[in-house]
OpenMM code with the backbone's topology and positions (N, CA, C; nanometers):
from openmm import Vec3, app, unit

residues = "UNK UNK UNK UNK UNK UNK UNK UNK UNK UNK UNK UNK UNK UNK UNK UNK UNK UNK UNK UNK UNK UNK UNK UNK UNK UNK UNK UNK UNK UNK UNK UNK UNK UNK UNK UNK UNK UNK UNK UNK UNK UNK UNK UNK UNK UNK UNK UNK UNK UNK UNK UNK UNK UNK UNK UNK UNK UNK UNK UNK UNK UNK UNK UNK UNK UNK UNK UNK UNK UNK UNK UNK UNK UNK UNK UNK UNK UNK UNK UNK UNK UNK UNK UNK UNK UNK UNK UNK UNK UNK UNK UNK UNK UNK UNK UNK UNK UNK UNK UNK UNK UNK UNK UNK UNK UNK UNK UNK UNK UNK UNK UNK UNK UNK UNK UNK UNK UNK UNK UNK UNK UNK UNK UNK UNK UNK UNK".split()
positions = [
    Vec3(8.8597, 8.7977, 13.1987),
    Vec3(8.8226, 8.8560, 13.3161),
    Vec3(8.8863, 9.0171, 13.3206),
    Vec3(8.9876, 8.9637, 13.3217),
    Vec3(9.0547, 9.1143, 13.3381),
    Vec3(8.9702, 9.2519, 13.2309),
    Vec3(8.9864, 9.2250, 13.1446),
    Vec3(8.9338, 9.3407, 13.0697),
    Vec3(8.8020, 9.3237, 13.0880),
    Vec3(8.7164, 9.2513, 13.1414),
    Vec3(8.5635, 9.3220, 13.1613),
    Vec3(8.5449, 9.3536, 13.3174),
    Vec3(8.6574, 9.3727, 13.3810),
    Vec3(8.7035, 9.3703, 13.5553),
    Vec3(8.7554, 9.5857, 13.4988),
    Vec3(8.7643, 9.6017, 13.4023),
    Vec3(8.8146, 9.6713, 13.3802),
    Vec3(8.7087, 9.7619, 13.3009),
    Vec3(8.6539, 9.7283, 13.2561),
    Vec3(8.5468, 9.7635, 13.1400),
    Vec3(8.4030, 9.8052, 13.2886),
    Vec3(8.4163, 9.7335, 13.3228),
    Vec3(8.2865, 9.7955, 13.4403),
    Vec3(8.3272, 9.8854, 13.5523),
    Vec3(8.4565, 9.8330, 13.5660),
    Vec3(8.4965, 9.9463, 13.6630),
    Vec3(8.4867, 10.1106, 13.5767),
    Vec3(8.5225, 10.1453, 13.4510),
    Vec3(8.5374, 10.2320, 13.4047),
    Vec3(8.3543, 10.2534, 13.3846),
    Vec3(8.2737, 10.1411, 13.3425),
    Vec3(8.1726, 10.1896, 13.3582),
    Vec3(8.1283, 10.2580, 13.4687),
    Vec3(8.1244, 10.1869, 13.5742),
    Vec3(8.1333, 10.2489, 13.7155),
    Vec3(8.1581, 10.3761, 13.7113),
    Vec3(8.2946, 10.3977, 13.7284),
    Vec3(8.3208, 10.5599, 13.7141),
    Vec3(8.2622, 10.6123, 13.6173),
    Vec3(8.2078, 10.5992, 13.5109),
    Vec3(8.1597, 10.6969, 13.4213),
    Vec3(8.0051, 10.7436, 13.5085),
    Vec3(7.9250, 10.5978, 13.5473),
    Vec3(7.7685, 10.6364, 13.6118),
    Vec3(7.7888, 10.7651, 13.7574),
    Vec3(7.9064, 10.7167, 13.8529),
    Vec3(7.9704, 10.8136, 13.9250),
    Vec3(7.9489, 10.9237, 13.8569),
    Vec3(8.0149, 10.9566, 13.7496),
    Vec3(8.0235, 11.1130, 13.6890),
    Vec3(7.9261, 11.1405, 13.6987),
    Vec3(7.8355, 11.1173, 13.6262),
    Vec3(7.7240, 11.1453, 13.5929),
    Vec3(7.5831, 11.1593, 13.6954),
    Vec3(7.5744, 11.0695, 13.7697),
    Vec3(7.4941, 11.1083, 13.8775),
    Vec3(7.5733, 11.2214, 14.0216),
    Vec3(7.7200, 11.2310, 13.9816),
    Vec3(7.7692, 11.3545, 14.1114),
    Vec3(7.7378, 11.4545, 13.9725),
    Vec3(7.7718, 11.4954, 13.9063),
    Vec3(7.7482, 11.6635, 13.8059),
    Vec3(7.6056, 11.6107, 13.6925),
    Vec3(7.5302, 11.5222, 13.7291),
    Vec3(7.4157, 11.5236, 13.6394),
    Vec3(7.3208, 11.6576, 13.6537),
    Vec3(7.3063, 11.6948, 13.7679),
    Vec3(7.2410, 11.8473, 13.7553),
    Vec3(7.2736, 11.9626, 13.6732),
    Vec3(7.4259, 11.9772, 13.6522),
    Vec3(7.5093, 12.0477, 13.6136),
    Vec3(7.4364, 12.0659, 13.5004),
    Vec3(7.5026, 11.8842, 13.3833),
    Vec3(7.4923, 11.8843, 13.3143),
    Vec3(7.3333, 11.8316, 13.2421),
    Vec3(7.2329, 11.8320, 13.3267),
    Vec3(7.0235, 11.8722, 13.3078),
    Vec3(7.0717, 12.0471, 13.3069),
    Vec3(7.1325, 12.1346, 13.3498),
    Vec3(7.0973, 12.2476, 13.3185),
    Vec3(7.1441, 12.3207, 13.1888),
    Vec3(7.2800, 12.2407, 13.1384),
    Vec3(7.2926, 12.2934, 12.9983),
    Vec3(7.1767, 12.3269, 12.8783),
    Vec3(7.1726, 12.4332, 12.8455),
    Vec3(7.0946, 12.4634, 12.7158),
    Vec3(7.1867, 12.5335, 12.6263),
    Vec3(7.2060, 12.4465, 12.4662),
    Vec3(7.2394, 12.4726, 12.3787),
    Vec3(7.1512, 12.5470, 12.3162),
    Vec3(7.2213, 12.6467, 12.2547),
    Vec3(7.1266, 12.7939, 12.1854),
    Vec3(7.1498, 12.7091, 12.0163),
    Vec3(7.0799, 12.7917, 11.9358),
    Vec3(7.0858, 12.7472, 11.7776),
    Vec3(7.2612, 12.7302, 11.6914),
    Vec3(7.3395, 12.8693, 11.7684),
    Vec3(7.4863, 12.8958, 11.6852),
    Vec3(7.4805, 12.7224, 11.7819),
    Vec3(7.5102, 12.6992, 11.8760),
    Vec3(7.5539, 12.5604, 11.9504),
    Vec3(7.5859, 12.4586, 11.9121),
    Vec3(7.4133, 12.4760, 11.8696),
    Vec3(7.4465, 12.3422, 11.7149),
    Vec3(7.4603, 12.3349, 11.6499),
    Vec3(7.4975, 12.4650, 11.5751),
    Vec3(7.5195, 12.4467, 11.4250),
    Vec3(7.6830, 12.3953, 11.4377),
    Vec3(7.7707, 12.4566, 11.5797),
    Vec3(7.8918, 12.4352, 11.6112),
    Vec3(7.9382, 12.2724, 11.6514),
    Vec3(7.8460, 12.2052, 11.6801),
    Vec3(7.8269, 12.0791, 11.6809),
    Vec3(7.8626, 11.9924, 11.6075),
    Vec3(7.6983, 12.0636, 11.5270),
    Vec3(7.6832, 11.9743, 11.3991),
    Vec3(7.8314, 11.9848, 11.2828),
    Vec3(7.8799, 12.1068, 11.2695),
    Vec3(7.9904, 12.1509, 11.1785),
    Vec3(8.0955, 12.0633, 11.3061),
    Vec3(8.1389, 12.0938, 11.4293),
    Vec3(8.2664, 11.9685, 11.4179),
    Vec3(8.2608, 11.8572, 11.4546),
    Vec3(8.1266, 11.8462, 11.4229),
    Vec3(8.1084, 11.6296, 11.4050),
    Vec3(8.1764, 11.6311, 11.2201),
    Vec3(8.1462, 11.7024, 11.1695),
    Vec3(8.0803, 11.6367, 10.9948),
    Vec3(8.2654, 11.6497, 11.0124),
    Vec3(8.3599, 11.7898, 11.0448),
    Vec3(8.4628, 11.7865, 11.0129),
    Vec3(8.5805, 11.6512, 11.0695),
    Vec3(8.4854, 11.6152, 11.2182),
    Vec3(8.5887, 11.5079, 11.2701),
    Vec3(8.5335, 11.3967, 11.1623),
    Vec3(8.4238, 11.3587, 11.1007),
    Vec3(8.3398, 11.2611, 10.9962),
    Vec3(8.4800, 11.2331, 10.8667),
    Vec3(8.4410, 11.4136, 10.8067),
    Vec3(8.5839, 11.3758, 10.6856),
    Vec3(8.6903, 11.3361, 10.7465),
    Vec3(8.7661, 11.4196, 10.8974),
    Vec3(8.9016, 11.3841, 10.9028),
    Vec3(8.8956, 11.2475, 10.8974),
    Vec3(8.8163, 11.1706, 10.9742),
    Vec3(8.8570, 10.9991, 10.9842),
    Vec3(8.8204, 10.9336, 10.8481),
    Vec3(8.7101, 10.9908, 10.7717),
    Vec3(8.7173, 10.9792, 10.6295),
    Vec3(8.8753, 10.9080, 10.5456),
    Vec3(8.9348, 11.0765, 10.4929),
    Vec3(9.0836, 11.1420, 10.4711),
    Vec3(9.1558, 11.0950, 10.5829),
    Vec3(9.1691, 11.0016, 10.6297),
    Vec3(9.2650, 10.9356, 10.7385),
    Vec3(9.2745, 10.7679, 10.7443),
    Vec3(9.1781, 10.7511, 10.6718),
    Vec3(9.1135, 10.6267, 10.6408),
    Vec3(9.1814, 10.6140, 10.4743),
    Vec3(9.1404, 10.7048, 10.3852),
    Vec3(9.2498, 10.7240, 10.3048),
    Vec3(9.3707, 10.7157, 10.2472),
    Vec3(9.4565, 10.7569, 10.3376),
    Vec3(9.5613, 10.8005, 10.3851),
    Vec3(9.6432, 10.6034, 10.4286),
    Vec3(9.5170, 10.5566, 10.4913),
    Vec3(9.5777, 10.4388, 10.5873),
    Vec3(9.5748, 10.3617, 10.4692),
    Vec3(9.4672, 10.3631, 10.3124),
    Vec3(9.4387, 10.2602, 10.2432),
    Vec3(9.5647, 10.3042, 10.1616),
    Vec3(9.6417, 10.4191, 10.1381),
    Vec3(9.7667, 10.4328, 10.0269),
    Vec3(9.8160, 10.3944, 10.0907),
    Vec3(9.8626, 10.4059, 10.2230),
    Vec3(9.9516, 10.3032, 10.2954),
    Vec3(10.0112, 10.1695, 10.2788),
    Vec3(9.8738, 10.1126, 10.3021),
    Vec3(9.8947, 9.9470, 10.2570),
    Vec3(9.8521, 9.9306, 10.1006),
    Vec3(9.8769, 10.0180, 10.0214),
    Vec3(9.9089, 9.9534, 9.8576),
    Vec3(10.0811, 10.0064, 9.8982),
    Vec3(10.1089, 10.0636, 9.9455),
    Vec3(10.2608, 10.1554, 9.9313),
    Vec3(10.3690, 10.0430, 10.0364),
    Vec3(10.3007, 9.9274, 10.1259),
    Vec3(10.3200, 9.8513, 10.1386),
    Vec3(10.3142, 9.7324, 10.0580),
    Vec3(10.2145, 9.7474, 9.9803),
    Vec3(10.1645, 9.5827, 9.9229),
    Vec3(10.1076, 9.4916, 9.9800),
    Vec3(10.0360, 9.5489, 10.1046),
    Vec3(9.9367, 9.4655, 10.1026),
    Vec3(9.7838, 9.5116, 10.1095),
    Vec3(9.7636, 9.5235, 9.9583),
    Vec3(9.6133, 9.6826, 9.9555),
    Vec3(9.4846, 9.5936, 9.9993),
    Vec3(9.4053, 9.7099, 10.0651),
    Vec3(9.2961, 9.6311, 10.1001),
    Vec3(9.1457, 9.7503, 9.9879),
    Vec3(9.0416, 9.7667, 9.8790),
    Vec3(9.0310, 9.7917, 9.8651),
    Vec3(8.9686, 9.9901, 9.8943),
    Vec3(8.9693, 10.0516, 9.8579),
    Vec3(8.9596, 10.2284, 9.9472),
    Vec3(8.8515, 10.1994, 10.0323),
    Vec3(8.7305, 10.2085, 9.9223),
    Vec3(8.6040, 10.1861, 10.0201),
    Vec3(8.6353, 10.0893, 10.1443),
    Vec3(8.6475, 9.9678, 10.1702),
    Vec3(8.6324, 9.9206, 10.2201),
    Vec3(8.7444, 9.9454, 10.3942),
    Vec3(8.8916, 9.9734, 10.2926),
    Vec3(8.9893, 10.0899, 10.3756),
    Vec3(8.9418, 10.1397, 10.5035),
    Vec3(8.8651, 10.2439, 10.4234),
    Vec3(8.8188, 10.3459, 10.4966),
    Vec3(8.6757, 10.3488, 10.6037),
    Vec3(8.6307, 10.2057, 10.5414),
    Vec3(8.5646, 10.2019, 10.6382),
    Vec3(8.5677, 10.0939, 10.7671),
    Vec3(8.6552, 10.0299, 10.7480),
    Vec3(8.7299, 9.9482, 10.8884),
    Vec3(8.7258, 10.0921, 10.9659),
    Vec3(8.8515, 10.1459, 10.8895),
    Vec3(8.9441, 10.2407, 10.9567),
    Vec3(8.8339, 10.3158, 10.9924),
    Vec3(8.7276, 10.3720, 10.9977),
    Vec3(8.6203, 10.4152, 11.0653),
    Vec3(8.5459, 10.3583, 11.2088),
    Vec3(8.5178, 10.1960, 11.1192),
    Vec3(8.4784, 10.1109, 11.2769),
    Vec3(8.5466, 10.0914, 11.3763),
    Vec3(8.6850, 10.0605, 11.3593),
    Vec3(8.7985, 10.0357, 11.4437),
    Vec3(8.7908, 10.1144, 11.4956),
    Vec3(8.7972, 10.2372, 11.4230),
    Vec3(8.8875, 10.4232, 11.5286),
    Vec3(8.8034, 10.4530, 11.6959),
    Vec3(8.7040, 10.3300, 11.6493),
    Vec3(8.6405, 10.3799, 11.8136),
    Vec3(8.6205, 10.2341, 11.8785),
    Vec3(8.7058, 10.1596, 11.9005),
    Vec3(8.7553, 10.0988, 11.9443),
    Vec3(8.9085, 10.1131, 12.0391),
    Vec3(8.9264, 10.2241, 11.9824),
    Vec3(9.0728, 10.3412, 12.0616),
    Vec3(8.9803, 10.3808, 12.2063),
    Vec3(8.8658, 10.4108, 12.2192),
    Vec3(8.8379, 10.4351, 12.3383),
    Vec3(8.7969, 10.3368, 12.4473),
    Vec3(8.7965, 10.1970, 12.4121),
    Vec3(8.8182, 10.0831, 12.4907),
    Vec3(8.9230, 10.0584, 12.5683),
    Vec3(8.8414, 10.0678, 12.7086),
    Vec3(9.0443, 10.0814, 12.8175),
    Vec3(9.1535, 9.9814, 12.7023),
    Vec3(9.2671, 9.9813, 12.7661),
    Vec3(9.3938, 9.8875, 12.6574),
    Vec3(9.4085, 9.9864, 12.5647),
    Vec3(9.3282, 10.0500, 12.4893),
    Vec3(9.3885, 10.1677, 12.3664),
    Vec3(9.4711, 10.1187, 12.1907),
    Vec3(9.4473, 9.9368, 12.2790),
    Vec3(9.5062, 9.8965, 12.1219),
    Vec3(9.4521, 9.8793, 12.0386),
    Vec3(9.3179, 9.8407, 12.0789),
    Vec3(9.2238, 9.7714, 12.0102),
    Vec3(9.1384, 9.7910, 11.8859),
    Vec3(9.1669, 9.9147, 11.8797),
    Vec3(9.1478, 9.9184, 11.6668),
    Vec3(9.2349, 9.8811, 11.6030),
    Vec3(9.4066, 9.9089, 11.6545),
    Vec3(9.5634, 9.8072, 11.5695),
    Vec3(9.5286, 9.6769, 11.5412),
    Vec3(9.4937, 9.6469, 11.6375),
    Vec3(9.4609, 9.4682, 11.6936),
    Vec3(9.3179, 9.4280, 11.5677),
    Vec3(9.2239, 9.5305, 11.5357),
    Vec3(9.1372, 9.4885, 11.4795),
    Vec3(9.1322, 9.4816, 11.3359),
    Vec3(9.2520, 9.6342, 11.3029),
    Vec3(9.3115, 9.6352, 11.2028),
    Vec3(9.4192, 9.5606, 11.1381),
    Vec3(9.4683, 9.5070, 11.1906),
    Vec3(9.5817, 9.3855, 11.1697),
    Vec3(9.4699, 9.2290, 11.0929),
    Vec3(9.3687, 9.2433, 11.2479),
    Vec3(9.3792, 9.1128, 11.1705),
    Vec3(9.2877, 9.1052, 11.0910),
    Vec3(9.1735, 9.2204, 11.0385),
    Vec3(9.1217, 9.2387, 10.8804),
    Vec3(9.2348, 9.2261, 10.8089),
    Vec3(9.3427, 9.2712, 10.7681),
    Vec3(9.4880, 9.2528, 10.6674),
    Vec3(9.4962, 9.0668, 10.6831),
    Vec3(9.5183, 9.0052, 10.8405),
    Vec3(9.5307, 8.8404, 10.8471),
    Vec3(9.4170, 8.8234, 10.7578),
    Vec3(9.3317, 8.8499, 10.7379),
    Vec3(9.1904, 8.7898, 10.7192),
    Vec3(9.1792, 8.7679, 10.5318),
    Vec3(9.2468, 8.8787, 10.4770),
    Vec3(9.2837, 8.9159, 10.3311),
    Vec3(9.4325, 8.8625, 10.3608),
    Vec3(9.4988, 8.7475, 10.4185),
    Vec3(9.6058, 8.6792, 10.3702),
    Vec3(9.7262, 8.7488, 10.3365),
    Vec3(9.7313, 8.8926, 10.4688),
    Vec3(9.8948, 8.9301, 10.4674),
    Vec3(9.9048, 8.8743, 10.5785),
    Vec3(10.0689, 8.8829, 10.5477),
    Vec3(10.1079, 8.8094, 10.6882),
    Vec3(10.1465, 8.8701, 10.8175),
    Vec3(10.1951, 8.8634, 10.9000),
    Vec3(10.1506, 8.9200, 11.0221),
    Vec3(10.3159, 9.0034, 11.0364),
    Vec3(10.3930, 9.0299, 10.9294),
    Vec3(10.4668, 9.0915, 10.9464),
    Vec3(10.3956, 9.2827, 10.8730),
    Vec3(10.3595, 9.2017, 10.7599),
    Vec3(10.2891, 9.3007, 10.6707),
    Vec3(10.2197, 9.4252, 10.7298),
    Vec3(10.0740, 9.3153, 10.7602),
    Vec3(9.9680, 9.3710, 10.8427),
    Vec3(10.0358, 9.4281, 11.0015),
    Vec3(10.1533, 9.4066, 11.0488),
    Vec3(10.1663, 9.4328, 11.2099),
    Vec3(10.2388, 9.6192, 11.0936),
    Vec3(10.3083, 9.5832, 11.0084),
    Vec3(10.3903, 9.7367, 10.9281),
    Vec3(10.2679, 9.8224, 10.8939),
    Vec3(10.1934, 9.7754, 10.8617),
    Vec3(10.0808, 9.8420, 10.7389),
    Vec3(9.9921, 9.9677, 10.9310),
    Vec3(9.9808, 9.8695, 10.9787),
    Vec3(9.8646, 9.8798, 11.1204),
    Vec3(9.9699, 10.0204, 11.1694),
    Vec3(10.1025, 9.9729, 11.2881),
    Vec3(10.1742, 10.0763, 11.3665),
    Vec3(10.2381, 10.1903, 11.2800),
    Vec3(10.2763, 10.2109, 11.1374),
    Vec3(10.3408, 10.2863, 11.0493),
    Vec3(10.2068, 10.3970, 11.0179),
    Vec3(10.1212, 10.3613, 11.0368),
    Vec3(9.9782, 10.4542, 11.0957),
    Vec3(10.0403, 10.5587, 11.1537),
    Vec3(9.9802, 10.5277, 11.2417),
    Vec3(10.0147, 10.6545, 11.3849),
    Vec3(10.0922, 10.7128, 11.4052),
    Vec3(10.2127, 10.6647, 11.3457),
    Vec3(10.4220, 10.6903, 11.3931),
    Vec3(10.3913, 10.8174, 11.2634),
    Vec3(10.3693, 10.7661, 11.1202),
    Vec3(10.3196, 10.8753, 11.0269),
    Vec3(10.2525, 11.0049, 11.0419),
    Vec3(10.1754, 10.9959, 11.1344),
    Vec3(10.0733, 11.1015, 11.1565),
    Vec3(10.1389, 11.2168, 11.2321),
    Vec3(10.2329, 11.1483, 11.3420),
    Vec3(10.3296, 11.1969, 11.4769),
    Vec3(10.3674, 11.3148, 11.3762),
    Vec3(10.4535, 11.2067, 11.2233),
    Vec3(10.5745, 11.3127, 11.1977),
    Vec3(10.4878, 11.3855, 11.1210),
    Vec3(10.3836, 11.3619, 11.0731),
    Vec3(10.3082, 11.4849, 11.0087),
    Vec3(10.2708, 11.6027, 11.0851),
    Vec3(10.2233, 11.5771, 11.2110),
    Vec3(10.1849, 11.6812, 11.2825),
    Vec3(10.2455, 11.7312, 11.3291),
    Vec3(10.3948, 11.6598, 11.3781),
    Vec3(10.5388, 11.7730, 11.3969),
    Vec3(10.5526, 11.8247, 11.2618),
    Vec3(10.5412, 11.8032, 11.1760),
    Vec3(10.5661, 11.8981, 11.0819),
    Vec3(10.5019, 12.0295, 11.0151),
    Vec3(10.3312, 12.0392, 11.0994),
    Vec3(10.2644, 12.1368, 11.0315),
    Vec3(10.3255, 12.2106, 11.1627),
] * unit.nanometer
topology = app.Topology()
chain = topology.addChain("A")
for resn in residues:
    res = topology.addResidue(resn, chain)
    for name in ("N", "CA", "C"):
        topology.addAtom(name, app.Element.getBySymbol(name[0]), res)
């Protein structure tokens, strides 16, 4: 019940913002170079998600709870969208659920999922 209430509240806020700023949104026009930048940004984002999915598959193999690389990338990409649902943990829960369904223990699955964002943060700090 609580999750639904938060979701409805978020959708209400989104609808209110769209109604309030709708005229400004409709006045926006994108030129050809803007469309190319938008496409380039979408492609770079897609490649980044795929690379992160491959890195997650390698991490899972290292932790001895492997998934086929293609399946790991697909699951990583699909569950990546879930992080934008209120609560912000559903992408992690989805990945743990997948690993559990493949016969991996809860601790192993949790380690494989929780180490991923930690290692990404460390890598970002090293850059």
